[in-house]
C-alpha positions in Angstrom: 63.0 -59.8 -161.3 62.3 -60.3 -157.6 61.1 -63.7 -156.6 57.5 -63.8 -155.7 56.5 -65.0 -152.3 54.9 -68.2 -153.7 58.1 -69.0 -155.7 60.3 -68.3 -152.7 58.1 -70.5 -150.4 58.3 -73.3 -153.1 62.1 -73.1 -153.0 62.1 -73.3 -149.3 59.8 -76.3 -149.2 62.1 -78.1 -151.5 64.9 -77.2 -149.1 62.9 -78.0 -145.9 65.4 -80.5 -144.5 67.8 -79.0 -141.9 70.6 -77.2 -143.7 73.6 -77.9 -141.5 76.4 -79.7 -143.4 79.3 -81.2 -141.7 81.9 -83.8 -142.5 80.2 -86.9 -141.0 76.7 -88.2 -140.5 74.9 -90.2 -137.8 74.6 -93.7 -139.2 72.2 -95.2 -136.7 69.1 -94.3 -134.7 70.8 -95.3 -131.5 73.5 -92.7 -132.0 70.9 -90.0 -132.7 69.1 -91.0 -129.6 72.3 -90.8 -127.6 73.1 -87.3 -128.8 69.5 -86.2 -128.1 69.6 -87.7 -124.7 72.9 -85.9 -123.9 71.4 -82.6 -124.9 68.2 -83.3 -123.0 70.1 -84.1 -119.9 72.2 -80.8 -120.2 69.0 -78.8 -120.6 67.2 -80.5 -117.6 70.2 -79.9 -115.4 70.7 -76.4 -116.8 74.2 -77.3 -117.7 73.8 -75.5 -121.0 77.5 -74.9 -121.7 77.9 -78.7 -122.0 75.7 -78.5 -125.2 78.5 -76.6 -126.9 81.0 -79.2 -125.9 78.8 -82.1 -126.9 78.1 -80.8 -130.4 81.6 -79.5 -131.1 83.3 -82.7 -130.1 80.8 -85.2 -131.5 81.6 -86.8 -134.8 78.0 -88.0 -135.0 76.5 -85.0 -136.7 73.6 -85.4 -139.1 72.6 -83.7 -142.3 69.0 -84.7 -141.9 68.6 -84.8 -138.1 68.4 -81.9 -135.7 69.2 -82.8 -132.0 67.0 -80.0 -130.8 63.9 -81.3 -132.6 62.5 -82.7 -129.4 61.8 -79.1 -128.3 59.0 -79.0 -130.8 56.9 -80.9 -128.2 57.6 -78.2 -125.6 55.2 -75.2 -125.2 56.3 -72.2 -127.1 56.9 -69.9 -124.2 59.0 -72.5 -122.3 60.9 -73.4 -125.5 61.8 -69.7 -126.0 62.9 -69.5 -122.3 65.1 -72.6 -122.7 66.7 -71.4 -126.0 67.3 -67.9 -124.4 69.0 -69.5 -121.4 71.2 -71.6 -123.8 72.2 -68.5 -125.7 73.0 -66.5 -122.6 75.1 -69.4 -121.2 77.2 -69.3 -124.3 78.3 -65.7 -123.9 81.2 -66.3 -121.5 82.5 -69.3 -123.4 86.0 -68.8 -125.0 86.8 -69.1 -127.7 83.6 -67.4 -128.6 83.2 -69.5 -131.8 83.1 -72.7 -129.7 79.3 -73.0 -129.8 79.3 -72.5 -133.6 77.6 -75.9 -134.2 75.1 -75.4 -131.5 74.1 -71.9 -132.9 73.7 -73.5 -136.3 71.4 -76.2 -135.1 69.4 -73.8 -133.0 68.9 -71.5 -135.9 67.9 -74.3 -138.3 65.4 -75.6 -135.7 63.9 -72.2 -134.9 63.6 -71.0 -138.5 61.6 -74.1 -139.3 59.3 -73.9 -136.3 55.8 -72.6 -136.2 56.8 -69.3 -134.6 60.3 -68.5 -136.0 60.3 -64.8 -135.1 61.7 -63.0 -133.2 63.7 -65.9 -131.6 65.6 -66.7 -134.8 66.7 -63.0 -135.0 68.1 -63.4 -131.5 70.0 -66.5 -132.5 71.4 -64.7 -135.5 72.5 -61.8 -133.3 74.3 -64.1 -130.9 75.9 -66.0 -133.7 77.2 -62.8 -135.3 78.4 -61.5 -132.0 80.4 -64.7 -131.4 82.4 -63.9 -134.5 80.6 -66.7 -136.5 78.4 -66.5 -139.6 75.2 -68.5 -140.0 75.5 -71.1 -142.8 74.7 -69.7 -146.2 71.4 -71.6 -146.5 70.0 -69.5 -143.6 69.6 -66.6 -145.9 66.9 -68.4 -147.9 65.0 -69.6 -144.9 65.1 -66.2 -143.1 63.9 -64.4 -146.2 61.0 -66.8 -146.6 60.0 -66.4 -142.9 60.3 -62.6 -143.0 58.3 -62.2 -146.1 55.6 -64.6 -144.9 55.3 -62.8 -141.6 55.1 -59.4 -143.3 52.3 -60.7 -145.6 50.4 -62.3 -142.7 50.5 -59.2 -140.4 50.0 -55.5 -140.8 53.0 -54.7 -138.7 55.7 -52.3 -139.9 59.3 -53.4 -140.4 60.3 -51.5 -137.2 57.7 -53.1 -135.1 58.7 -56.6 -136.3 62.3 -55.9 -135.4 61.3 -54.5 -132.0 59.6 -57.8 -131.2 63.1 -58.9 -130.1 62.5 -56.8 -127.0 59.7 -59.1 -125.9 62.3 -61.9 -125.3 65.0 -59.6 -123.8 67.0 -58.7 -126.9 67.4 -55.5 -128.9 67.8 -55.3 -132.6 71.1 -54.0 -133.8 73.0 -53.2 -137.0 74.3 -56.8 -137.3 70.8 -58.3 -137.3 69.4 -55.7 -139.7 72.3 -56.0 -142.1 72.0 -59.8 -142.1 68.3 -59.5 -142.8 68.9 -57.0 -145.6 71.6 -59.3 -147.1 69.2 -62.3 -146.9 66.5 -60.4 -148.8 69.0 -59.2 -151.4 70.1 -62.8 -151.9 66.7 -63.7 -153.2 66.2 -60.4 -155.2 63.6 -59.0 -152.7 65.3 -55.6 -153.1 62.1 -53.6 -152.4 61.7 -55.3 -149.0 65.4 -54.9 -148.4 65.0 -51.1 -149.0 62.1 -51.1 -146.6 64.2 -52.7 -143.9 67.1 -50.3 -144.6 64.9 -47.2 -144.3 63.1 -48.6 -141.2 66.3 -49.3 -139.2 66.1 -46.0 -137.5 62.6 -46.7 -136.2 64.1 -49.8 -134.5 66.9 -47.8 -132.9 69.6 -48.9 -135.4 71.7 -46.7 -137.6 72.5 -47.9 -141.1 76.2 -48.3 -142.1 78.1 -48.9 -145.3 77.2 -52.6 -145.2 73.5 -51.8 -144.8 73.6 -49.7 -148.0 76.2 -51.8 -149.8 74.1 -55.0 -149.9 71.1 -53.2 -151.4 73.1 -51.0 -153.8 75.0 -54.0 -155.0 72.0 -56.0 -156.0 70.3 -53.0 -157.5 73.4 -52.4 -159.6 73.3 -56.0 -160.8 69.6 -55.5 -161.7 70.5 -52.1 -163.3 67.9 -50.3 -161.2 69.9 -47.0 -161.4 67.1 -44.8 -160.3 66.9 -46.6 -157.0 70.7 -46.6 -156.8 71.0 -42.9 -157.3 68.4 -42.2 -154.5 70.2 -44.5 -152.1 73.6 -43.1 -152.8 72.4 -39.6 -152.1 70.5 -40.7 -149.0 73.6 -42.5 -147.7 75.8 -39.5 -148.1 73.6 -36.6 -147.3 71.4 -38.1 -144.6 73.8 -40.5 -142.8 77.1 -38.8 -143.7 78.5 -42.1 -144.9 81.4 -42.1 -147.4 80.9 -44.8 -150.0 83.9 -47.0 -150.8 85.6 -46.3 -154.1 84.7 -49.8 -155.4 81.0 -49.0 -154.6 81.1 -45.8 -156.7 82.7 -47.8 -159.6 80.0 -50.4 -159.4 77.3 -47.8 -159.5 78.9 -46.0 -162.5 79.2 -49.4 -164.3 75.5 -49.9 -163.9 74.8 -46.4 -165.2 77.1 -47.0 -168.1 75.2 -50.2 -169.0 72.0 -48.2 -169.0 73.6 -45.3 -170.9 72.7 -43.0 -168.0 75.5 -40.6 -168.9 74.0 -37.4 -167.3 73.0 -39.3 -164.2 76.5 -40.6 -163.8 78.1 -37.1 -164.2 75.6 -35.7 -161.8 76.5 -38.3 -159.2 80.2 -37.6 -159.6 79.5 -33.9 -159.1 77.3 -34.6 -156.1 79.9 -36.7 -154.4 82.6 -34.0 -155.1 80.3 -31.4 -153.5 79.8 -33.6 -150.5 83.6 -33.8 -150.2 83.7 -37.6 -151.0 87.0 -38.9 -152.3 86.4 -40.3 -155.8 89.1 -42.5 -157.3 90.7 -42.2 -160.7 88.7 -45.1 -162.1 85.4 -43.4 -161.4 86.5 -40.2 -163.1 87.9 -42.0 -166.1 84.7 -44.1 -166.5 82.5 -40.9 -166.4 84.7 -39.3 -169.1 84.5 -42.4 -171.3 80.7 -42.5 -171.0 80.6 -38.9 -172.3 82.9 -39.8 -175.2 80.8 -42.9 -176.1 77.8 -40.6 -176.6 79.7 -37.8 -178.3 79.0 -35.4 -175.3 82.4 -33.8 -175.8 81.7 -30.6 -173.8 80.4 -32.6 -170.9 83.5 -34.9 -171.1 85.7 -31.8 -171.0 83.9 -30.5 -167.9 84.4 -33.9 -166.1 88.1 -33.9 -167.1 88.4 -30.4 -165.7 87.0 -31.6 -162.4 89.3 -34.6 -162.6 92.4 -32.5 -163.0 91.4 -30.2 -160.1 91.7 -33.4 -158.0 95.1 -34.1 -159.4 94.2 -36.8 -161.8 95.1 -37.0 -165.5 93.2 -39.2 -168.0 95.0 -41.8 -170.0 96.6 -40.3 -173.1 94.1 -41.9 -175.5 91.2 -40.4 -173.5 93.0 -37.0 -173.5 93.4 -37.1 -177.2 89.7 -38.0 -177.8 88.5 -35.3 -175.5 90.8 -32.7 -177.2 89.8 -33.8 -180.7 86.1 -33.8 -179.7 86.2 -30.4 -178.3 87.9 -28.9 -181.3 85.4 -30.6 -183.6 82.5 -28.8 -181.9 84.3 -25.5 -181.8 85.1 -25.6 -178.0 88.7 -24.5 -178.6 89.0 -22.5 -175.5 88.0 -25.4 -173.2 90.4 -27.7 -175.1 93.2 -25.2 -174.6 92.5 -24.9 -170.9 92.6 -28.7 -170.5 95.8 -29.0 -172.5 97.4 -26.4 -170.2 96.2 -28.3 -167.2 97.7 -31.5 -168.5 101.0 -29.8 -169.0 101.0 -28.3 -165.5 100.2 -31.7 -163.9 102.8 -33.5 -165.9 105.6 -31.0 -165.1 
């Protein structure tokens, strides 16, 4: 069951301390002040690249203290301008991952500020483009922020994403996928689907990762109706070819729900869309038919399977053959036996 907004916010309040974890901590107020003073000095002199050096080389890193917290006292518009200039200054730095610690602190600070969006999305975008990933705890904070903002305003998903343009950034697939994944992490799958289907309105095209995050969590929750819709949408509308492991995961969810006909229809649909289906998916569809004594349907799936050059395991072949003969479908059983012989020769 998806977390309610109140429950999610409660979790976040319990986790409100900055979420950056590193090997050592600042043990004195003086060392915190020294670190903050160094960053303040770099900002005042616009020597922003020094911030990456200061934070990446300092052993005085705190679990409970954010060296950018002093920016809370700065007017929002100026704070946004400063953080934007910091982000832009990091772009030419090599290796690109060098500002990793700085990105993490900036994201932690921004997500917990009074106005977290759209600036936090810009920080996430720059973090991802640098080849780094935000720390795992960012998923929870971002989800809470996003859901709260959606509840407080009447804006569409696309318009909220397009707010990034107001500070000089454009939403992209990376940001959208990270947001979708964050929502899925807290079982907010309906909102994740909303983001997925609104990406186009923000100028972004969904990819396999966009669909994969949502389909994965929906399979875990056995929401097979949603899954079937998204699979067909992904293939027919966006011309994306699902990975074989994704198809297997979907069929496993359908098997758990005993959605045999739905599983067979999905296999047929993917074939008709010229999607390569692996042996495991065919075998699972056949086994699902056998488990419910749908022997004719099992025979038809096996026939499609052999047309793709696959032969079921011998025990499955025997069960299909015996099942067909028991219901009087001798002709189909004979056709399949002939197919097995041809493929084995």
